[in-house]
N, C-alpha and C positions, 0 to 999 in steps of 0.2 A: 504494500499499499504506500501511497505517497501523500505526505502532508505538505501542502504548498502555502507558505505564508503570504498573506495579502496586505495586512495592515497591523501596525503596531502603534499603540498610543496608551495613554494613561488608563483607558477603559479595558485594555487587554490586547492580546496577540490573536488575531483572527486569521483563520486558514481554511483551505478546502482539503477534504480527504477524498482521495480517488483510489480505485483499484489500480493494479499495475498496467491495465489496458487504457487507463485514463477515464473510466466511467465514474461519474460523480457519486459519492456515498453520502456525504454530509458536510456540514461546516464544523469547525472546531474553535474553541476558545481556550487560551492559556493565560495564566496570571502574568501581568506585565510588571517587570522589575526595571526600575529606572537606572540607566548606566550613564547618564550625562544629561545635559540640558535637552529636553524633549526627545531623548533617545530611550527606547525600551527594548528589553530582550526577555526571552523565555528561558527557563531552566534547561529545556531540551534543546541543545544546539544543532545546527545542521549536521546531518550525518545519517548513517544507517544503524537501526537498533532492532534487537530482537524483542518482541512482545510476547509475554507468557501468560496464559490464563491462570488465575489463582482466586481464592476467596479473599476479598479485601478485609483486613482486620478492622478497618474503620467502618465500612458499610455492611459487612456481613453477607455480601452476595458476590457472584462471579464478576470479575473485571479482568482486563488485561494490564499487566504491569510492564512498563517500558524498562528494559534491563540495561544496566551499565551506563546510566546517565552520570557523567563525571561529577563527583562531590554530592551526589543525591541518592536516596534510596526511596523505595515505594512510590515512584512516579506512576500513576495509574491513568487509564482511560476510564472515565466515569460520568455521571450525571451531574449537571450544573448549568446555570444560565448566565451567571455574572462573573466578572473578574474575581470577586471576593469568594466565589465558591471553589476556587482553586488556589492552592499554595504552590503550584508548579505542575500539576496534573493537566491532562488533556480532557476537555469537556466536549461532548458531542451535541450538536443541534441541527435543526432543520434549516434555519436561515439566520442571517445577521440583521438585527433591527436595532439601530442606534448603538447603545452601549451594552448589548446583550445578544445571546443566541436564543432561539425559540424552540419550544417542543423537546427539550432535552431528554426527558424521561422516556418518551416514546421512541425518539431517535436512537437512544442508547439500547433500548429493548430490541428494536429492529436490528441494530448492528450485531448484538450478541446472538440473536436468533440466526442471522445470516452466517455467523461464525460457528454455528453448532457443529461439533466434531473437530474443530480446529483448536489445538492447544498452543501453537506458536505461529507467528508470522513476522515478516520483516517490514518495519516502518522506515521509509526514507523521508527525512525532513529536509526541505529546501526553502531558502528565502528568495 
């Protein structure tokens, strides 16, 4: 899968998630960390990561964990609509509206259903 970053500002890091063939899956939102005047970055840097299915200790249900994020552990793909719903994890949604993503719970459930039987996948992150 490919996570392509589109916008980074104080409200979050907004991206699209596509399959390897380029088919749109959903939009994503990550927490925005300021690294200079009006410059923002996410915890997950550009690169390729293995994502592994597991039960989230925080949420108690199946998520995918983004493995080997330098300096960070337990970076997950999960539900959330706003920048404040993530401390570095990747949130899934239907569309970007102003400072949020919409319909996160249903989008996440659809994603997990589509990944039924998949325990690991590669996520390529690009800016």
